Rosetta silent file (secondary structure, phi, psi, omega in degrees, C-alpha in Angstrom):
SEQUENCE: MPAYYRGAVARTAHGPLRIEDIPARDPAGDEVLIEVTACGLCHSDVHFMHGTSGTDFPYLVGHEVAGRVAGLGPDATGLRVGDSVVVAPMVACGRCRQCAAGRPQGCPDRLPRRPKVPLGDGVEATAVLGVGGLAERVVVPARQAVAIDPRVPSRVAALLGCGVPSGFGAAVNTAAVGPADDVVVIGCGGVGVAAVAGAAYAGARRIIGVDVNPAKLEAALRFGATHVVDASREETVARVKELTDGRGADVVLDAVGGPGSFGTADELRGPGSRLVVVGAPRQGDSVELPLRRLFLTGGSIRVSIWGDCVAARDLPLLAELFLAGKLPLEEYVSGAYPLDDAQAGYDRLIAGDALRGVVVL
SCORE:     score description
SCORE:     0.000 S_00000001
   1 L     0.000  138.398  177.508   52.776  225.378   24.688 S_00000001
   2 L   -58.906  154.215 -179.741   48.944  225.188   24.507 S_00000001
   3 L   -72.126  -26.767 -178.226   47.271  222.968   27.082 S_00000001
   4 E  -134.717  157.368  168.553   45.460  221.002   24.377 S_00000001
   5 E  -134.166  163.053 -177.646   45.851  220.132   20.706 S_00000001
   6 E   -98.343  139.378  179.497   43.332  218.726   18.249 S_00000001
   7 E  -148.546  161.613 -176.399   43.576  215.201   16.861 S_00000001
   8 E   -94.191  123.817 -173.627   41.507  212.616   14.956 S_00000001
   9 E  -124.591  131.326  170.798   40.129  209.801   17.118 S_00000001
  10 E  -101.466  110.688 -176.488   38.263  206.613   16.167 S_00000001
  11 L   -81.132  -35.787 -177.390   36.278  205.611   19.258 S_00000001
  12 L  -140.437  161.135  178.739   34.608  202.471   17.831 S_00000001
  13 L   -62.446  129.671  179.554   34.899  200.210   14.788 S_00000001
  14 L    64.895    8.202  177.181   33.273  201.832   11.731 S_00000001
  15 L   -78.835  168.945 -179.884   32.239  204.769   13.906 S_00000001
  16 L   -68.819  144.924  174.905   32.663  208.384   12.797 S_00000001
  17 E   -74.319  128.886 -177.104   36.096  209.936   13.089 S_00000001
  18 E  -112.334  136.401  174.392   35.998  212.586   15.800 S_00000001
  19 E   -93.584  113.506 -171.867   38.266  215.632   16.098 S_00000001
  20 E  -120.628  157.358  172.031   38.944  215.911   19.814 S_00000001
  21 E   -82.857  128.524 -175.695   40.939  218.080   22.194 S_00000001
  22 E  -121.502  131.265  179.721   43.892  216.100   23.550 S_00000001
  23 E   -59.009  131.700 -179.396   46.024  217.173   26.523 S_00000001
  24 L   -84.593  155.533  173.721   49.445  218.342   25.346 S_00000001
  25 L  -143.996  156.947  176.650   52.757  217.310   26.888 S_00000001
  26 L   -80.051  154.136  174.690   56.391  218.281   26.495 S_00000001
  27 L   -68.882  142.053  179.001   58.899  215.850   24.973 S_00000001
  28 L  -119.745  160.481  175.738   60.853  213.824   27.540 S_00000001
  29 L    53.478 -123.621 -178.004   64.133  211.915   27.307 S_00000001
  30 L   -96.420   22.713 -177.667   65.088  211.386   23.673 S_00000001
  31 E   -85.053  162.683  177.157   61.719  212.496   22.327 S_00000001
  32 E  -131.802  139.809  175.509   60.950  215.282   19.881 S_00000001
  33 E   -95.727  126.791 -178.481   57.848  217.448   19.616 S_00000001
  34 E  -116.780  127.391  170.427   56.680  217.969   16.031 S_00000001
  35 E   -83.000  111.902 -172.817   54.288  220.640   14.866 S_00000001
  36 E   -74.463  130.350  176.686   52.394  218.726   12.179 S_00000001
  37 E  -107.892  -21.617  177.175   52.041  220.489    8.838 S_00000001
  38 E  -161.719  149.392  177.442   50.539  217.616    6.816 S_00000001
  39 E  -143.275  124.871  178.268   49.370  214.038    7.319 S_00000001
  40 E   -74.493  152.385  179.388   48.570  211.515    4.598 S_00000001
  41 E  -104.299  111.428 -167.709   45.400  209.418    4.738 S_00000001
  42 L  -116.895  150.263  177.468   46.423  205.774    4.404 S_00000001
  43 H   -60.891  -27.610  177.477   44.568  202.448    4.144 S_00000001
  44 H   -60.623  -37.610  174.573   46.500  201.229    7.190 S_00000001
  45 H   -60.571  -43.273 -177.376   44.576  203.804    9.228 S_00000001
  46 H   -60.484  -40.524  178.490   41.329  202.471    7.761 S_00000001
  47 H   -58.530  -40.238  176.950   42.164  198.933    8.893 S_00000001
  48 H   -70.933  -41.361 -179.945   42.474  200.218   12.456 S_00000001
  49 H   -61.277  -31.238 -179.319   39.377  202.411   12.140 S_00000001
  50 L   -93.431   -3.862  178.705   37.387  199.366   11.018 S_00000001
  51 L    80.043   16.397 -179.257   38.832  197.034   13.643 S_00000001
  52 L   -97.140   -5.791  173.017   40.524  194.721   11.128 S_00000001
  53 L  -117.433   13.504 -178.955   44.092  195.465   12.301 S_00000001
  54 L   150.266  162.092 -179.084   43.271  195.473   15.986 S_00000001
  55 L  -130.128   26.798 -177.449   40.501  196.238   18.436 S_00000001
  56 L   -88.069   56.781 -179.508   42.350  198.326   20.998 S_00000001
  57 L   -70.963  155.669   -3.660   39.954  201.261   20.672 S_00000001
  58 L   -76.377  157.565  177.701   39.948  204.185   20.806 S_00000001
  59 E  -112.116  136.091  166.909   42.628  204.884   18.206 S_00000001
  60 E   -93.189  108.501 -166.709   44.450  208.159   17.586 S_00000001
  61 L   -88.648  173.570  176.469   44.878  207.748   13.837 S_00000001
  62 L    98.123  128.842  178.727   47.404  208.993   11.298 S_00000001
  63 L  -146.361   -5.090  175.506   50.993  207.957   10.658 S_00000001
  64 E   -95.411   87.246 -166.065   52.121  209.669    7.409 S_00000001
  65 E  -115.901  133.391  167.328   53.394  212.807    9.099 S_00000001
  66 E  -123.715  148.465  179.989   55.433  215.790    7.967 S_00000001
  67 E  -175.710 -164.954  178.994   56.139  218.778   10.151 S_00000001
  68 E  -121.610  141.202  177.205   58.626  221.036   11.905 S_00000001
  69 E   -67.436  123.845 -178.746   60.556  220.319   15.079 S_00000001
  70 E  -111.745  -13.109 -179.792   59.029  222.466   17.821 S_00000001
  71 E  -170.127  152.562 -178.156   60.793  221.050   20.878 S_00000001
  72 E  -127.297  137.833  171.367   63.449  218.582   21.987 S_00000001
  73 L   -69.608  163.191 -175.236   63.726  216.347   25.014 S_00000001
  74 L   -62.096  -23.008 -178.287   66.913  216.701   27.076 S_00000001
  75 L  -106.344    5.051 -178.436   68.458  213.560   25.530 S_00000001
  76 L   -75.346  137.702 -179.637   67.361  214.101   21.914 S_00000001
  77 L  -133.251  162.264  173.171   70.197  214.455   19.392 S_00000001
  78 L    86.414   -3.590 -178.718   70.639  214.993   15.667 S_00000001
  79 L  -134.059  159.142  175.494   67.840  217.538   15.221 S_00000001
  80 L  -129.261  153.257  174.801   67.275  221.236   15.788 S_00000001
  81 L   -58.729  131.825 -178.176   64.164  223.265   16.441 S_00000001
  82 L   100.168  -14.108  178.885   62.789  224.357   13.074 S_00000001
  83 L   -61.249  140.643  170.599   64.030  221.344   11.090 S_00000001
  84 E   -81.743  127.556 -174.482   61.642  220.002    8.442 S_00000001
  85 E  -135.981  158.141  168.054   61.060  216.345    9.230 S_00000001
  86 E  -117.725  138.229  177.473   59.138  213.255    8.190 S_00000001
  87 E   -85.165  122.697  175.987   58.098  210.730   10.825 S_00000001
  88 L   -93.744  115.930 -177.846   59.352  207.236   10.020 S_00000001
  89 L   -69.045  -17.152 -178.681   57.035  204.677   11.634 S_00000001
  90 L  -132.992  119.070  177.768   59.765  202.008   11.556 S_00000001
  91 L  -139.900  127.836  179.810   63.382  202.589   12.567 S_00000001
  92 L   -65.840  151.645 -175.589   65.827  199.884   13.675 S_00000001
  93 L   -75.442  -28.026 -179.277   67.306  200.219   17.159 S_00000001
  94 L    81.478    2.201 -174.704   70.948  199.769   16.019 S_00000001
  95 L  -123.050  -22.408 -171.687   71.810  197.720   19.121 S_00000001
  96 L   -77.935  177.898 -179.030   70.168  194.297   18.899 S_00000001
  97 H   -60.280  -42.896 -179.280   71.582  191.063   17.439 S_00000001
  98 H   -65.178  -43.306  178.306   69.900  191.598   14.068 S_00000001
  99 H   -63.520  -41.993 -179.973   71.184  195.154   13.763 S_00000001
 100 H   -63.886  -27.440  179.521   74.702  194.081   14.771 S_00000001
 101 L   -87.784    4.704  179.782   74.578  191.424   12.029 S_00000001
 102 L    79.304   24.047  179.408   73.674  194.038    9.400 S_00000001
 103 L  -121.109   65.842 -176.244   70.028  192.996    9.185 S_00000001
 104 H   -61.729  -24.658  178.842   68.112  196.072   10.385 S_00000001
 105 H   -65.470  -19.669  178.926   64.957  194.841    8.639 S_00000001
 106 H   -96.913    7.714 -178.227   64.837  192.037   11.204 S_00000001
 107 L   -62.166  124.366 -178.765   65.150  194.307   14.226 S_00000001
 108 L   -67.667  -20.037  177.593   62.502  193.280   16.784 S_00000001
 109 L   -94.196    5.369 -179.892   62.177  196.902   17.929 S_00000001
 110 L   -75.740  -34.443  179.925   61.651  198.164   14.381 S_00000001
 111 L   -67.327  143.620 -172.513   57.951  197.396   14.368 S_00000001
 112 L   -63.734  131.997  167.951   55.878  200.255   15.759 S_00000001
 113 L   -75.592  162.884 -178.593   55.059  200.249   19.414 S_00000001
 114 L  -120.764   80.140 -177.094   51.540  201.399   20.226 S_00000001
 115 L   -68.368  156.430  178.040   51.850  203.970   22.989 S_00000001
 116 E   -92.813  139.461  179.846   48.826  205.166   24.903 S_00000001
 117 E  -123.971  115.724  179.054   47.746  208.792   24.623 S_00000001
 118 E   -65.267  131.578  176.811   45.362  210.188   27.264 S_00000001
 119 L   -90.639  177.088 -175.160   42.358  211.897   25.711 S_00000001
 120 L   -62.776  -27.277 -179.581   40.479  214.867   27.123 S_00000001
 121 L   -93.702    7.651  178.285   38.023  212.654   29.033 S_00000001
 122 L    91.973  -13.722  176.452   40.803  210.583   30.606 S_00000001
 123 L   -70.213  140.994  179.677   40.340  207.560   28.330 S_00000001
 124 E   -92.417  126.636  177.546   43.622  206.298   26.873 S_00000001
 125 E   -98.373  152.677  175.627   43.823  206.040   23.080 S_00000001
 126 E   -92.863  126.596  178.229   46.199  203.815   21.115 S_00000001
 127 E   -76.998  118.351 -177.680   48.476  205.706   18.714 S_00000001
 128 H   -60.760  129.186 -179.456   48.176  204.019   15.311 S_00000001
 129 H    51.490   31.896  176.570   51.509  202.506   14.224 S_00000001
 130 H    73.590    9.135 -175.715   53.144  204.193   17.184 S_00000001
 131 L  -116.638  -64.466 -176.199   52.523  207.665   15.750 S_00000001
 132 L    62.014   53.579 -168.452   48.931  208.917   16.011 S_00000001
 133 L  -106.284    9.635  172.771   49.840  211.932   13.910 S_00000001
 134 L   -81.926   74.972 -169.241   46.582  213.089   12.307 S_00000001
 135 E  -161.721  171.533 -179.696   46.741  215.932   14.763 S_00000001
 136 L   -74.499  -22.185  178.370   48.156  219.393   15.275 S_00000001
 137 E  -155.111  161.227  178.884   51.236  217.984   17.022 S_00000001
 138 E  -150.810  147.107  175.761   52.865  214.690   17.866 S_00000001
 139 E  -114.499  124.639 -179.540   55.639  213.496   20.196 S_00000001
 140 E  -138.381  161.918  171.878   57.862  210.651   18.951 S_00000001
 141 E   -58.640  142.575 -175.604   61.358  209.294   19.680 S_00000001
 142 H   -58.232  -31.501 -178.223   63.959  211.451   17.914 S_00000001
 143 H   -66.713  -17.010  177.940   65.213  208.486   15.863 S_00000001
 144 H   -87.184   -9.382 -178.818   61.823  208.383   14.123 S_00000001
 145 E  -100.306  114.532 -175.260   62.066  212.000   12.924 S_00000001
 146 E  -108.772  121.589  179.374   64.109  212.229    9.723 S_00000001
 147 E   -70.903  135.504  177.239   65.236  215.643    8.495 S_00000001
 148 L  -130.791  169.737 -179.970   64.552  216.310    4.814 S_00000001
 149 L   -60.028  124.334 -177.736   65.103  219.183    2.397 S_00000001
 150 L   -66.763   -8.876  176.984   62.707  221.979    3.410 S_00000001
 151 L   -73.770  -15.131  178.013   61.991  222.679   -0.274 S_00000001
 152 L   -74.857  120.859  179.679   59.748  219.601   -0.379 S_00000001
 153 L   -58.955  146.403 -175.411   56.147  220.806    0.139 S_00000001
 154 H   -56.983  -40.807 -176.339   54.517  219.443    3.286 S_00000001
 155 H   -68.587  -21.721  172.649   51.724  217.674    1.431 S_00000001
 156 H   -85.919  -42.584 -178.887   54.369  215.791   -0.569 S_00000001
 157 H   -57.835  -36.864 -179.274   56.709  215.226    2.382 S_00000001
 158 H   -59.605  -33.386 -178.726   53.914  213.499    4.319 S_00000001
 159 H   -63.701  -21.625 -179.147   53.719  210.820    1.622 S_00000001
 160 H   -75.936   -2.846 -178.959   57.271  209.784    2.499 S_00000001
 161 H   -78.920  -29.758 -175.721   56.027  208.476    5.834 S_00000001
 162 L  -148.534  -69.873 -168.972   54.381  205.268    4.603 S_00000001
 163 H   -59.464  -45.832 -177.440   52.844  204.667    1.182 S_00000001
 164 H   -67.654  -52.813  178.389   55.709  205.812   -1.011 S_00000001
 165 H   -63.627  -31.187  179.846   58.570  204.074    0.837 S_00000001
 166 H   -62.765  -44.751 -179.769   56.434  200.937    1.280 S_00000001
 167 H   -79.605  -49.210 -179.366   55.929  200.526   -2.458 S_00000001
 168 H   -58.583  -47.086 -178.286   59.155  202.023   -3.771 S_00000001
 169 H   -67.546  -31.763  178.290   61.245  200.093   -1.264 S_00000001
 170 H   -60.748  -39.004  178.517   59.439  196.814   -1.972 S_00000001
 171 H   -75.430  -46.157 -172.192   60.667  197.023   -5.578 S_00000001
 172 H   -82.463  -45.935 -174.558   64.131  198.461   -4.935 S_00000001
 173 H   -89.182  -53.345 -173.235   65.097  196.990   -1.558 S_00000001
 174 H   -74.318  -52.524 -177.308   63.067  193.801   -1.043 S_00000001
 175 L   -82.436  -17.859 -177.144   62.731  192.495   -4.593 S_00000001
 176 L    49.899   52.317 -179.957   66.006  194.038   -5.813 S_00000001
 177 L   -58.522  141.320  178.481   64.474  194.659   -9.233 S_00000001
 178 L  -134.208  178.072 -174.335   67.010  194.896  -12.069 S_00000001
 179 L   -63.125  -20.313 -178.659   67.135  195.633  -15.810 S_00000001
 180 L   -89.063   -0.369 -169.659   66.450  192.018  -16.810 S_00000001
 181 L   -92.912  137.017  163.613   63.228  191.767  -14.808 S_00000001
 182 E   -94.850  121.895 -172.244   59.614  191.668  -15.930 S_00000001
 183 E  -115.821  134.880  172.663   57.672  193.066  -12.963 S_00000001
 184 E  -115.734  132.590  174.808   53.963  192.782  -12.154 S_00000001
 185 E  -114.833  117.529  178.678   52.338  195.032   -9.562 S_00000001
 186 E   -95.062  117.743 -177.637   48.941  193.849   -8.315 S_00000001
 187 L    94.203  107.914 -175.140   46.902  196.774   -7.018 S_00000001
 188 L  -111.194   43.934  169.446   47.700  200.253   -8.324 S_00000001
 189 L   -81.945 -153.311 -174.944   46.590  202.359   -5.401 S_00000001
 190 H   -58.829  -48.272 -179.612   48.973  204.504   -3.393 S_00000001
 191 H   -70.443  -39.519 -177.514   51.429  201.741   -2.482 S_00000001
 192 H   -63.365  -44.670 -179.658   51.123  200.051   -5.876 S_00000001
 193 H   -68.984  -28.792  173.981   51.979  203.097   -7.986 S_00000001
 194 H   -67.369  -34.933  175.368   54.955  203.733   -5.693 S_00000001
 195 H   -66.324  -39.612  175.323   56.050  200.145   -6.414 S_00000001
 196 H   -59.035  -46.838  179.492   55.677  200.883  -10.127 S_00000001
 197 H   -61.606  -38.987  178.198   57.857  203.982   -9.669 S_00000001
 198 H   -64.860  -41.695  178.521   60.438  201.934   -7.777 S_00000001
 199 H   -64.829  -37.955  177.512   60.572  199.313  -10.517 S_00000001
 200 H   -66.043  -42.480  177.941   61.003  202.073  -13.111 S_00000001
 201 H   -59.788  -36.432 -179.164   63.780  203.663  -11.047 S_00000001
 202 L   -80.138   -4.984  175.299   65.518  200.267  -10.901 S_00000001
 203 L    84.248   26.557 -178.976   65.348  199.956  -14.691 S_00000001
 204 L   -55.988  147.601 -178.417   62.958  197.001  -15.028 S_00000001
 205 L   -69.810  -51.250  175.647   62.458  195.720  -18.572 S_00000001
 206 E  -128.483  143.318  176.288   58.660  195.510  -18.354 S_00000001
 207 E  -130.917  114.695 -174.425   56.369  196.837  -15.633 S_00000001
 208 E  -112.257  117.159  176.914   52.791  195.549  -15.721 S_00000001
 209 E   -93.676  135.631 -179.603   50.174  197.156  -13.491 S_00000001
 210 E  -122.521  127.653  177.783   47.076  195.135  -12.591 S_00000001
 211 E  -162.444  172.227  175.864   43.896  196.654  -11.152 S_00000001
 212 L  -106.593   -2.653 -176.271   40.138  196.812  -11.697 S_00000001
 213 L  -107.012  113.308 -178.236   39.987  200.618  -11.590 S_00000001
 214 H   -57.535  -35.300 -179.918   40.781  202.351  -14.920 S_00000001
 215 H   -64.892  -37.377  179.120   41.819  205.577  -13.150 S_00000001
 216 H   -72.024  -32.648  175.759   44.414  203.693  -11.098 S_00000001
 217 H   -67.075  -36.671  175.190   45.725  201.975  -14.211 S_00000001
 218 H   -63.800  -39.715  176.879   46.160  205.397  -15.802 S_00000001
 219 H   -63.139  -39.753  178.816   48.101  206.491  -12.705 S_00000001
 220 H   -59.947  -40.008  177.759   50.314  203.408  -13.023 S_00000001
 221 H   -64.173  -39.190  179.325   51.187  204.431  -16.573 S_00000001
 222 H   -66.365  -29.428 -177.878   52.108  207.935  -15.402 S_00000001
 223 L   -91.723    2.429  172.098   54.417  206.474  -12.745 S_00000001
 224 L   125.033    0.093  177.699   56.272  204.225  -15.186 S_00000001
 225 L   -64.109  140.356  175.880   54.222  201.139  -16.071 S_00000001
 226 L   -90.670  -25.194  178.786   54.881  199.877  -19.594 S_00000001
 227 E  -144.886  156.238  173.671   51.636  197.862  -19.717 S_00000001
 228 E  -134.700  152.427  178.219   48.429  197.627  -17.679 S_00000001
 229 E  -127.195  121.534  175.708   45.857  194.879  -17.251 S_00000001
 230 E   -86.027  102.284 -174.122   42.252  195.645  -16.305 S_00000001
 231 L   -68.697  -12.229  176.140   41.425  192.594  -14.200 S_00000001
 232 L   -82.782  -12.645 -175.887   37.704  193.337  -14.451 S_00000001
 233 L  -125.617  -19.298 -177.079   37.804  192.873  -18.226 S_00000001
 234 L  -122.203  152.428  174.754   40.796  190.661  -18.980 S_00000001
 235 L   -79.063  109.837 -166.623   41.928  187.263  -17.745 S_00000001
 236 H   -60.628  -48.939 -175.174   44.900  188.402  -15.706 S_00000001
 237 H   -62.811  -45.422 -178.828   47.081  185.298  -15.766 S_00000001
 238 H   -63.663  -40.842 -178.228   46.670  184.735  -19.508 S_00000001
 239 H   -67.818  -42.028  178.708   47.361  188.392  -20.327 S_00000001
 240 H   -65.069  -40.723  177.166   50.482  188.574  -18.153 S_00000001
 241 H   -60.794  -39.459  178.082   51.790  185.345  -19.684 S_00000001
 242 H   -62.932  -42.687 -177.491   51.213  186.868  -23.121 S_00000001
 243 H   -72.225  -21.332 -177.748   53.108  190.031  -22.184 S_00000001
 244 L  -108.327   27.153  175.949   56.018  188.052  -20.715 S_00000001
 245 L    59.509   32.904  175.558   56.522  185.721  -23.692 S_00000001
 246 L    83.914   -3.852 -173.532   54.752  182.883  -21.902 S_00000001
 247 L   -86.777  -31.734 -166.431   57.139  182.758  -18.943 S_00000001
 248 L    93.738  176.098 -173.302   55.345  184.703  -16.248 S_00000001
 249 E   -82.297  151.399  171.060   56.852  187.486  -14.170 S_00000001
 250 E   -81.837  -31.049  177.831   60.319  187.607  -12.652 S_00000001
 251 E  -136.240  129.616  173.231   58.967  189.772   -9.812 S_00000001
 252 E  -120.939  122.160  178.984   55.377  189.956   -8.540 S_00000001
 253 E  -108.935  112.552  179.842   54.562  192.665   -6.012 S_00000001
 254 E   -90.894   97.538 -177.490   51.231  192.119   -4.246 S_00000001
 255 L   -91.297    6.064  177.811   50.265  195.604   -3.121 S_00000001
 256 L   -93.749  -58.210 -178.241   46.744  194.544   -2.109 S_00000001
 257 L    88.315  127.960 -179.724   47.350  191.903    0.574 S_00000001
 258 L   129.914  166.005 -174.813   44.984  189.024    1.282 S_00000001
 259 H   -60.502  -40.711 -176.674   44.232  185.515    0.030 S_00000001
 260 H   -63.738  -52.027 -178.315   42.750  186.546   -3.333 S_00000001
 261 H   -68.801  -33.537  178.675   45.576  188.759   -4.520 S_00000001
 262 H   -65.616  -41.223  177.955   48.205  186.394   -3.101 S_00000001
 263 H   -61.114  -42.506  176.676   46.702  183.505   -5.050 S_00000001
 264 H   -63.648  -44.187  179.641   46.796  185.542   -8.245 S_00000001
 265 H   -58.072  -41.423 -179.466   50.362  186.641   -7.529 S_00000001
 266 H   -64.662  -36.943  179.157   51.445  183.023   -7.099 S_00000001
 267 H   -70.162  -24.704 -177.790   49.892  182.094  -10.458 S_00000001
 268 H   -84.155   -9.050 -175.847   51.746  184.934  -12.190 S_00000001
 269 E   -69.473  137.998  170.582   55.188  183.794  -11.060 S_00000001
 270 E   -95.617  176.367  179.702   57.701  182.598  -13.615 S_00000001
 271 E   -57.533  133.498  176.998   60.561  180.176  -12.951 S_00000001
 272 E    68.042   21.014 -172.466   62.944  181.396  -10.255 S_00000001
 273 E   -84.855  169.790  176.887   60.820  184.468   -9.578 S_00000001
 274 E  -115.102  123.294  173.558   60.375  186.609   -6.470 S_00000001
 275 E  -104.658  126.146 -177.777   56.915  187.138   -4.989 S_00000001
 276 E  -120.268  122.167  176.031   56.791  190.006   -2.509 S_00000001
 277 E   -85.722  115.292 -175.939   53.835  190.575   -0.174 S_00000001
 278 L  -109.368  -46.210  179.428   53.548  194.337    0.231 S_00000001
 279 L   -72.021  145.642 -177.108   49.908  194.993    1.191 S_00000001
 280 L   -81.969  126.395  175.318   48.896  194.184    4.760 S_00000001
 281 L   -73.711  164.376  176.041   46.481  191.256    5.165 S_00000001
 282 L   -83.044  158.274  175.017   43.569  191.403    7.575 S_00000001
 283 L   -57.795  133.189  178.153   43.613  189.564   10.872 S_00000001
 284 L    92.391  -10.909  177.881   42.623  185.947   10.286 S_00000001
 285 L   -64.025  141.997  176.443   43.584  185.832    6.585 S_00000001
 286 L  -150.634  160.259  179.318   45.211  182.584    5.479 S_00000001
 287 L  -137.267  157.465  170.266   46.196  180.834    2.251 S_00000001
 288 L  -112.977  136.118 -178.981   46.945  177.318    1.046 S_00000001
 289 L  -115.226  132.513  172.363   49.904  176.798   -1.274 S_00000001
 290 L   -71.749  104.192 -170.597   50.396  173.889   -3.683 S_00000001
 291 H   -64.775  -33.382 -179.515   53.802  172.837   -2.436 S_00000001
 292 H   -63.069  -46.339  179.116   54.746  170.806   -5.511 S_00000001
 293 H   -65.813  -38.534  177.037   54.297  173.796   -7.827 S_00000001
 294 H   -59.207  -43.946 -178.527   56.069  176.038   -5.307 S_00000001
 295 H   -64.902  -45.030 -175.781   58.991  173.620   -5.247 S_00000001
 296 H   -73.722  -29.969  178.612   59.222  173.284   -9.031 S_00000001
 297 H   -72.600  -34.940 -179.163   58.856  177.030   -9.688 S_00000001
 298 L    72.491 -159.339 -178.879   61.665  177.881   -7.282 S_00000001
 299 L    78.897 -147.858 -174.350   62.498  181.438   -6.437 S_00000001
 300 E  -151.267  156.473  171.481   61.310  183.047   -3.226 S_00000001
 301 E  -122.929  123.298 -176.530   58.340  184.480   -1.363 S_00000001
 302 E  -129.818  157.767  173.606   59.130  187.444    0.857 S_00000001
 303 E  -106.825  133.850  177.966   57.294  189.936    3.021 S_00000001
 304 L  -115.089  111.615  177.338   58.134  193.626    2.656 S_00000001
 305 L  -104.857  120.044 -176.086   57.266  195.769    5.660 S_00000001
 306 H    53.289   36.003  175.083   57.672  199.497    4.995 S_00000001
 307 H    64.825   18.122 -176.120   59.671  198.594    1.908 S_00000001
 308 H    49.714   35.309 -176.626   62.581  197.290    4.004 S_00000001
 309 L   -80.193  149.666  167.023   63.647  200.925    4.088 S_00000001
 310 L  -102.753  112.084 -167.301   66.398  202.430    6.196 S_00000001
 311 H   -55.246  -48.596 -175.547   64.808  205.730    7.151 S_00000001
 312 H   -66.115  -22.812  179.045   67.950  207.899    7.278 S_00000001
 313 H   -91.811  -47.112 -167.342   69.042  206.605    3.862 S_00000001
 314 H   -85.808  -34.643 -178.859   65.815  206.209    1.907 S_00000001
 315 H   -67.096  -45.267  173.819   63.632  209.145    2.926 S_00000001
 316 H   -61.748  -34.159  177.107   66.187  211.806    1.889 S_00000001
 317 H   -61.823  -46.889 -179.959   66.722  209.851   -1.359 S_00000001
 318 H   -62.103  -39.229  176.817   62.999  209.940   -2.148 S_00000001
 319 H   -62.560  -41.869  179.157   62.939  213.670   -1.388 S_00000001
 320 H   -64.419  -40.713  178.134   65.890  214.210   -3.738 S_00000001
 321 H   -63.098  -39.069  176.817   64.199  212.230   -6.517 S_00000001
 322 H   -63.434  -47.769 -177.496   61.093  214.388   -6.146 S_00000001
 323 H   -65.428  -27.809  179.229   63.075  217.626   -6.261 S_00000001
 324 L   -84.529    0.823  179.941   64.973  216.392   -9.330 S_00000001
 325 L    77.741   16.602 -177.430   61.683  215.736  -11.157 S_00000001
 326 L  -100.249   -2.799  179.944   62.228  211.961  -11.189 S_00000001
 327 L  -142.005  101.440 -169.879   59.358  211.036   -8.854 S_00000001
 328 L   -79.708   65.486 -172.752   56.065  212.834   -9.666 S_00000001
 329 H   -71.400  -19.109  174.949   54.637  212.830   -6.176 S_00000001
 330 H   -60.552  -33.747  178.577   52.440  215.894   -6.753 S_00000001
 331 H   -71.353  -17.549 -179.666   50.328  213.605   -8.966 S_00000001
 332 H   -70.592  -28.180 -174.431   50.049  211.197   -6.031 S_00000001
 333 E   -84.758  115.013 -178.520   47.928  213.684   -4.060 S_00000001
 334 E   -91.114  -14.141  179.751   44.256  213.313   -4.980 S_00000001
 335 E  -178.622  148.608  176.776   42.950  215.931   -2.590 S_00000001
 336 E  -116.464  140.248 -172.551   43.906  218.177    0.331 S_00000001
 337 E  -134.705  149.122  166.625   41.642  218.587    3.369 S_00000001
 338 L   -73.944  163.135 -177.289   41.494  220.567    6.596 S_00000001
 339 H   -55.446  -40.048 -177.552   41.637  218.485    9.761 S_00000001
 340 H   -65.430  -18.271 -179.129   37.882  218.769   10.302 S_00000001
 341 H  -106.196   20.111 -178.293   37.249  217.120    6.902 S_00000001
 342 H   -58.865  -37.494 -179.466   39.576  214.151    7.385 S_00000001
 343 H   -59.619  -38.832  178.400   36.647  211.705    7.308 S_00000001
 344 H   -62.268  -37.900  177.312   35.731  212.878    3.798 S_00000001
 345 H   -65.057  -43.311  177.088   39.271  212.122    2.667 S_00000001
 346 H   -64.330  -37.810  179.461   39.145  208.616    4.128 S_00000001
 347 H   -61.306  -40.941  176.893   35.745  208.053    2.491 S_00000001
 348 H   -64.682  -38.895  178.868   37.230  208.849   -0.934 S_00000001
 349 H   -63.153  -45.716 -178.946   40.121  206.486   -0.219 S_00000001
 350 H   -63.749  -37.289 -179.304   37.746  203.671    0.777 S_00000001
 351 H   -74.239   -9.174 -179.006   35.634  204.244   -2.335 S_00000001
 352 L    82.472   16.867 -176.857   38.700  203.893   -4.546 S_00000001
 353 L   -93.526    2.474 -174.004   38.445  207.460   -5.811 S_00000001
 354 L  -146.410  142.122  167.563   41.862  208.601   -4.572 S_00000001
 355 L   -71.983  -51.813  179.148   45.492  207.517   -4.557 S_00000001
 356 E  -160.349  124.717  168.812   46.131  209.513   -1.418 S_00000001
 357 E   -91.295  154.908 -179.674   44.397  212.362    0.332 S_00000001
 358 E  -133.342  130.776  171.812   46.399  214.649    2.584 S_00000001
 359 E   -87.257  125.179 -179.260   45.259  216.698    5.549 S_00000001
 360 E  -109.493  126.055 -177.291   47.087  220.028    5.536 S_00000001
 361 L  -107.859    0.000    0.000   47.354  221.913    8.826 S_00000001
């Protein structure tokens, strides 16, 4: 194994992304070494790069990882060298009280740990979402590496690490969308269009995409939206009420995250509806809710983290849907970049010019 590998490091908030040499190590215990073949560029990385999801700099960024198993720790099971895998940033432990009760989404060990990775100068970096995979290789616990059909191209497989399961699962798993539901998706970026696709897969009656970017609204239509609302030109609440026969939505998926979009989502709810927070808010965000209206509207407000997905079940399913032509993930990729140009990909994402860029190694 080489003594070093290259990875993308954010040293300071809003500073330039640097491609640095990082000392390599072998997998230990139940760990697996993955040779990274592609890594998606996600807004969650940007939050860390900008210091709005934490300030534990420097960060080794990247968490939407696809690759091949290159090595196994002595206690790793279920995988073989050469397997095509996707890294799942959240996997339940299977042992705690929540897991034993059949509630893996509540597993306290499911949320990503943030391991430290020594950099070439001896400074320890924090691996974003416990992965830090915008790099030539990554070492993770074997339970986070999910084998998928090797026919799925790497640049598509990487998308299964975060954005696609977060949106798709929010509609299918968290909201349990069904054929009688009118669904609104606020924010039609990478996670939002995946939520649209999930609602379409679940057979929703109407799927309404809301955004201010016409290109993203066009993407929502390609992924299954029946209607779109340009919030920069139309009064969103009035238009959604018109499209839903005056009732409001049965399911509202907030794929933006934050006080503004949450407030809009709450106004769009119909009687007995489900509001699902999908997009991650910034540190310090807060909202006030009119409790009387909340009480009279009924229904529920839920948080969906990584789409409430079960990695071993949902990632192979998403791969199968892609291979069957039922999930057009090739259209999800707005650009492919070499590792040295990762910053350009993030810049396009921040500017709103891309659903998802992918670094291909």
